[in-house]
C-alpha positions as CSV (number, residue, x, y, z in Angstrom):
1,X,61.6,-20.5,7.4
2,X,58.2,-19.3,8.4
3,X,56.8,-16.1,7.0
4,X,54.6,-13.7,8.9
5,X,50.9,-13.8,8.0
6,X,49.6,-11.0,5.9
7,X,47.9,-8.3,7.7
8,X,44.1,-8.5,7.6
9,X,42.6,-5.7,5.5
10,X,41.0,-2.8,7.3
11,X,37.3,-3.4,7.9
12,X,35.0,-1.6,5.5
13,X,31.8,-0.4,7.0
14,X,30.2,1.1,3.9
15,X,27.8,4.0,3.7
16,X,24.6,2.2,4.8
17,X,22.7,4.6,7.0
18,X,20.4,2.6,9.3
19,X,18.1,4.9,11.2
20,X,14.3,5.5,11.8
21,X,13.0,8.9,10.9
22,X,10.2,8.3,13.4
23,X,12.8,9.0,16.2
24,X,14.4,12.4,16.7
25,X,18.0,11.0,16.3
26,X,17.1,9.3,13.0
27,X,15.2,12.3,11.7
28,X,18.2,14.5,12.4
29,X,20.3,12.1,10.3
30,X,17.9,12.5,7.4
31,X,17.7,16.3,7.8
32,X,21.4,17.0,8.6
33,X,23.2,14.0,7.1
34,X,25.8,14.7,4.4
35,X,25.0,14.1,0.8
36,X,26.4,10.9,-0.6
37,X,29.5,11.3,-2.9
38,X,28.8,9.9,-6.3
39,X,31.2,6.9,-6.9
40,X,33.9,7.2,-9.4
41,X,32.9,6.0,-12.9
42,X,35.4,3.3,-13.9
43,X,35.8,1.6,-17.3
44,X,35.9,-2.1,-17.7
45,X,39.7,-2.0,-17.9
46,X,39.9,0.0,-14.7
47,X,37.6,-2.4,-13.0
48,X,39.7,-5.3,-14.1
49,X,42.8,-3.6,-12.7
50,X,41.4,-3.3,-9.2
51,X,42.5,-5.8,-6.5
52,X,39.7,-8.1,-5.3
53,X,39.3,-6.2,-2.1
54,X,39.3,-2.8,-3.9
55,X,36.7,-4.1,-6.4
56,X,34.5,-5.4,-3.6
57,X,34.6,-1.9,-1.9
58,X,33.9,-0.1,-5.2
59,X,30.9,-2.4,-6.0
60,X,29.6,-2.0,-2.4
61,X,29.7,1.8,-2.7
62,X,27.9,1.6,-6.1
63,X,25.2,-0.6,-4.8
64,X,24.4,1.7,-1.9
65,X,24.5,4.7,-4.3
66,X,22.0,3.2,-6.6
67,X,19.7,2.2,-3.7
68,X,19.5,5.8,-2.6
69,X,19.0,7.8,-5.8
70,X,16.5,10.6,-5.1
71,X,14.4,12.3,-4.3
72,X,14.2,13.6,-7.8
73,X,12.6,17.0,-8.6
74,X,9.8,15.7,-10.8
75,X,7.0,18.1,-11.8
76,X,4.7,16.2,-9.4
77,X,7.1,16.6,-6.5
78,X,7.8,20.3,-7.2
79,X,4.0,21.0,-7.4
80,X,3.4,19.2,-4.1
81,X,6.2,21.1,-2.4
82,X,4.8,24.5,-3.7
83,X,1.4,23.6,-2.3
84,X,2.8,22.5,1.0
85,X,4.9,25.7,1.4
86,X,1.8,27.8,0.7
87,X,-0.3,26.0,3.3
88,X,2.4,25.7,6.0
89,X,3.9,29.2,5.6
90,X,0.4,30.8,5.6
91,X,-0.3,29.2,9.0
92,X,1.0,32.0,11.2
93,X,-2.1,32.2,13.3
94,X,-1.8,32.7,17.1
95,X,-2.1,29.7,19.4
96,X,-5.8,30.3,20.1
97,X,-6.7,29.6,16.4
98,X,-6.8,26.2,14.7
99,X,-4.3,25.9,11.9
100,X,-5.6,24.4,8.6
101,X,-4.1,21.0,7.8
102,X,-2.9,19.3,4.6
103,X,-3.8,15.8,3.5
104,X,-1.6,14.1,0.8
105,X,-3.9,11.3,-0.4
106,X,-2.6,9.1,-3.2
107,X,-2.2,5.5,-4.4
108,X,0.7,3.4,-3.0
109,X,4.1,3.5,-4.8
110,X,4.0,7.1,-6.0
111,X,6.7,8.4,-3.7
112,X,4.4,10.6,-1.5
113,X,6.1,9.7,1.8
114,X,9.5,10.5,0.3
115,X,8.3,13.7,-1.3
116,X,6.7,14.9,2.0
117,X,9.8,14.0,4.0
118,X,11.9,15.9,1.5
119,X,9.7,18.9,2.1
120,X,9.9,18.4,5.9
121,X,13.7,18.3,5.7
122,X,13.8,21.5,3.6
123,X,11.4,23.3,6.0
124,X,13.5,22.1,9.0
125,X,16.7,23.5,7.5
126,X,15.1,26.8,6.5
127,X,13.7,27.4,9.9
128,X,17.0,26.6,11.6
129,X,18.9,28.8,9.2
130,X,16.5,31.7,9.9
131,X,16.0,31.3,13.7
132,X,19.0,29.3,14.9
133,X,19.6,25.7,16.1
134,X,18.5,26.5,19.6
135,X,15.5,28.3,21.0
136,X,15.7,31.4,23.2
137,X,15.3,29.1,26.2
138,X,18.3,27.0,25.1
139,X,16.4,23.9,23.9
140,X,17.2,22.2,20.6
141,X,15.0,23.7,17.8
142,X,13.0,20.9,16.1
143,X,10.8,22.7,13.5
144,X,9.4,19.6,11.9
145,X,8.7,16.1,13.2
146,X,7.9,12.9,11.4
147,X,5.9,9.9,12.6
148,X,4.2,7.0,11.0
149,X,1.2,4.9,12.3
150,X,0.6,1.2,12.5
151,X,-2.5,-0.8,11.9
152,X,-5.7,0.4,13.6
153,X,-4.0,3.0,15.7
154,X,-6.1,4.8,18.3
155,X,-5.6,8.3,19.6
156,X,-3.5,7.2,22.5
157,X,-1.3,5.2,20.2
158,X,-0.8,8.3,18.0
159,X,0.0,10.5,21.0
160,X,2.5,7.8,22.2
161,X,4.1,7.8,18.7
162,X,4.6,11.6,19.0
163,X,6.1,11.3,22.5
164,X,8.3,8.4,21.3
165,X,9.7,10.7,18.5
166,X,10.7,13.3,21.1
167,X,12.2,10.6,23.4
168,X,9.5,11.1,26.0
169,X,7.9,8.5,28.3
170,X,4.9,6.7,26.8
171,X,3.1,5.8,29.9
172,X,-0.2,7.3,30.7
173,X,-3.6,7.8,29.1
174,X,-4.2,9.7,25.8
175,X,-4.6,13.1,27.6
176,X,-1.5,12.7,29.6
177,X,0.5,11.8,26.5
178,X,-1.0,14.7,24.6
179,X,0.0,17.1,27.4
180,X,3.5,15.7,27.4
181,X,3.8,16.0,23.6
182,X,2.5,19.6,23.5
183,X,5.1,20.6,26.1
184,X,7.8,19.3,23.7
185,X,6.2,21.0,20.7
186,X,6.2,24.3,22.5
187,X,9.7,24.0,24.0
188,X,11.3,22.8,20.7
189,X,9.4,25.3,18.6
190,X,7.9,22.7,16.3
191,X,5.8,24.3,13.5
192,X,4.8,21.2,11.4
193,X,4.0,17.6,12.2
194,X,4.0,15.0,9.4
195,X,1.8,12.0,10.3
196,X,2.3,9.2,7.7
197,X,0.0,6.2,7.0
198,X,-2.9,8.2,8.5
199,X,-5.3,5.6,7.0
200,X,-4.3,3.4,9.9
201,X,-5.9,5.7,12.4
202,X,-9.0,3.7,13.5
203,X,-9.0,2.9,9.8
204,X,-12.2,1.0,8.9
205,X,-14.1,2.6,6.1
206,X,-17.2,2.9,8.2
207,X,-15.4,4.8,10.9
208,X,-15.0,8.1,9.2
209,X,-16.8,10.1,11.9
210,X,-14.6,8.7,14.6
211,X,-11.4,9.2,12.5
212,X,-12.4,12.8,11.7
213,X,-13.1,13.5,15.4
214,X,-9.7,12.2,16.3
215,X,-7.9,14.3,13.8
216,X,-9.9,17.4,14.8
217,X,-8.8,16.7,18.4
218,X,-5.2,16.7,17.2
219,X,-5.7,20.0,15.4
220,X,-7.2,21.5,18.6
221,X,-4.4,20.2,20.9
222,X,-1.3,20.8,18.8
223,X,-0.4,24.4,17.7
224,X,1.3,23.2,14.5
225,X,0.4,22.5,10.9
226,X,-0.6,18.9,10.6
227,X,0.5,17.2,7.4
228,X,-1.3,13.9,6.9
229,X,-0.1,11.3,4.4
230,X,-2.2,8.3,3.5
231,X,-3.9,6.0,1.0
232,X,-7.6,6.1,0.2
233,X,-8.3,8.5,3.0
234,X,-10.9,10.6,1.2
235,X,-12.6,7.4,0.0
236,X,-13.3,6.6,3.7
237,X,-15.5,9.7,3.8
238,X,-13.3,11.5,6.3
239,X,-13.6,14.9,4.6
240,X,-17.4,14.9,5.0
241,X,-17.4,12.9,8.3
242,X,-20.2,10.6,7.3
243,X,-22.7,13.3,6.4
244,X,-24.8,12.9,3.3
245,X,-23.4,14.9,0.3
246,X,-26.0,17.6,0.8
247,X,-25.0,18.1,4.4
248,X,-21.2,18.2,3.7
249,X,-21.0,21.9,4.8
250,X,-21.6,20.5,8.3
251,X,-18.3,18.6,8.2
252,X,-15.6,20.7,10.1
253,X,-12.7,18.5,9.1
254,X,-13.2,19.1,5.4
255,X,-13.3,22.9,6.1
256,X,-10.0,22.6,8.0
257,X,-8.1,20.4,5.6
258,X,-6.7,20.9,2.1
259,X,-6.5,17.7,0.1
260,X,-3.4,17.2,-2.2
261,X,-2.3,14.3,-4.2
262,X,0.7,12.9,-6.2
263,X,-0.2,11.6,-9.6
264,X,1.6,8.7,-11.4
265,X,3.5,9.4,-14.6
266,X,1.3,9.1,-17.7
267,X,2.1,9.1,-21.4
268,X,-1.3,9.8,-22.9
269,X,-0.1,13.2,-24.2
270,X,3.0,15.0,-25.3
271,X,3.6,16.7,-21.9
272,X,3.4,13.4,-20.1
273,X,5.8,11.8,-22.5
274,X,8.3,14.6,-22.2
275,X,8.1,14.4,-18.4
276,X,8.7,10.6,-18.5
277,X,11.7,11.1,-20.8
278,X,13.2,13.8,-18.6
279,X,12.8,11.5,-15.6
280,X,14.6,8.7,-17.3
281,X,17.4,11.0,-18.5
282,X,17.8,12.3,-14.9
283,X,18.1,8.8,-13.5
284,X,20.4,7.7,-16.3
285,X,22.9,10.4,-15.5
286,X,23.1,9.1,-11.9
287,X,23.9,5.5,-12.7
288,X,27.4,4.3,-12.2
289,X,28.0,1.4,-14.5
290,X,31.0,0.8,-16.7
291,X,29.0,0.5,-20.0
292,X,26.2,3.0,-19.3
293,X,25.6,5.3,-22.3
294,X,23.3,8.2,-23.2
295,X,19.9,6.9,-24.1
296,X,20.3,3.6,-22.2
297,X,17.1,4.4,-20.3
298,X,15.5,7.3,-22.0
299,X,15.7,5.8,-25.5
300,X,16.3,2.0,-25.5
301,X,14.3,1.1,-22.3
302,X,11.6,3.9,-22.2
303,X,8.6,1.9,-23.2
304,X,9.8,-1.2,-21.4
305,X,10.3,0.6,-18.1
306,X,6.9,2.3,-18.3
307,X,5.2,-1.0,-18.9
308,X,7.0,-2.7,-16.0
309,X,6.5,0.2,-13.5
310,X,3.1,1.4,-14.7
311,X,4.3,4.9,-14.3
312,X,4.7,4.5,-10.5
313,X,7.9,6.1,-9.2
314,X,8.6,3.6,-6.4
315,X,8.2,0.6,-8.8
316,X,10.5,2.3,-11.4
317,X,13.2,3.0,-8.8
318,X,13.0,-0.5,-7.3
319,X,13.3,-2.0,-10.8
320,X,16.3,0.1,-11.8
321,X,18.0,-0.3,-8.4
322,X,17.7,-4.1,-8.7
323,X,18.8,-4.0,-12.3
324,X,22.0,-2.1,-11.4
325,X,22.7,-4.6,-8.7
326,X,22.4,-7.5,-11.1
327,X,24.4,-5.6,-13.7
328,X,27.3,-5.1,-11.3
329,X,27.3,-8.7,-9.8
330,X,27.0,-10.4,-13.2
331,X,29.5,-8.2,-14.9
332,X,27.0,-6.9,-17.5
333,X,27.7,-3.3,-16.4
334,X,24.7,-2.0,-18.4
335,X,20.9,-2.3,-18.4
336,X,19.1,-3.9,-21.3
337,X,15.8,-5.9,-21.7
338,X,17.6,-9.2,-21.5
339,X,19.0,-8.4,-18.1
340,X,16.0,-6.6,-16.8
341,X,13.7,-9.5,-17.7
342,X,15.5,-11.5,-15.0
343,X,14.7,-8.8,-12.4
344,X,11.6,-9.2,-10.3
345,X,9.5,-6.1,-9.4
346,X,6.7,-5.5,-6.9
347,X,3.5,-7.6,-7.3
348,X,1.2,-4.7,-8.3
349,X,3.5,-3.6,-11.1
350,X,3.9,-7.1,-12.4
351,X,0.2,-7.7,-12.4
352,X,-0.4,-4.6,-14.6
353,X,2.6,-5.2,-16.8
354,X,1.0,-7.5,-19.4
355,X,-1.8,-5.2,-20.5
356,X,0.6,-2.2,-20.9
357,X,3.2,-4.3,-22.7
358,X,0.6,-5.6,-25.1
359,X,-0.4,-2.0,-25.9
360,X,3.2,-1.1,-26.5
361,X,3.8,-4.1,-28.8
362,X,0.6,-3.4,-30.7
363,X,1.7,0.2,-31.3
364,X,-1.2,1.6,-29.2
365,X,1.0,3.1,-26.6
366,X,4.3,4.9,-26.7
367,X,6.4,6.8,-24.2
368,X,8.4,8.6,-26.9
369,X,7.6,12.3,-27.6
370,X,6.7,13.1,-31.2
371,X,10.1,14.7,-32.0
372,X,11.9,11.6,-30.8
373,X,9.7,9.4,-33.0
374,X,10.3,11.6,-36.0
375,X,14.1,11.4,-35.5
376,X,14.1,7.6,-35.0
């Protein structure tokens, strides 16, 4: 006697959210998307009691959760947000006046893009809450837009990127595209424009005058606060536009732009060590592993994680995310040095690791605050 085949399990799509914030639809997902629900913490016995399909679903949810921890309200992020709010919210000038811009210039891997997008999302939501989701003319209100540049972008390419964000045609010369984008800015009541990877804008180091002129053109054309994000922008001489140091007052762009930064974590003093410990404790509380315990990161792996990340937030989060993935898939269900030594990290962090690790081993460097060392 034949038996009916078992019904196939319902497909599980997971909580991966694939979108590009450089398009309006994707940006709206980032701004308005629901917060993820923290996965249930299960003991080893509870994990063992799950069916294979239920275990696969639970592990998939945990993996997505660990990959999307953050942004975390570090002192650096909070200070940057306070500065941005002051700059943007002071820019209430009429359209016949140029609004001062902000430039966030910092080394790679510090989380500056994530931090600025988080500010942009907050500003977007506050504006919509205050003024409504639609404009008086009935258009969708888009208070903040986000775009990112590619290598050696010229002014037409930047204008095209802005049009592409709004879903507008990208045919025409630079002036035509700018007019099209300005119409969208005005109709959708955009007040701030985040332009990431600004160092790609005609980005040779000797081209600071041309780059500054292009950015001044943007400030003159778009009646918004421009928030630039980049790497090594000031080193290219953009703020003084190629003038000699004694002639720097002649540089208009430097007068119109407030330079901000995002510093890496450091453990050279007690305040830095306390901030590092607080960061690890915050991350630790968010991990969903069966055998996680208080102090797993902040006590037992503090020096190790600093050496391997060099205090760079992106390197730290990549390392922890990959470590959690390995801990789930191997059944280790916790993070320790033995497991973490099998996890690869970005090339820059790995290159700097040996010197820091040697200092830790020799007792020349510690991430532990003095009160924690006394109680050890």
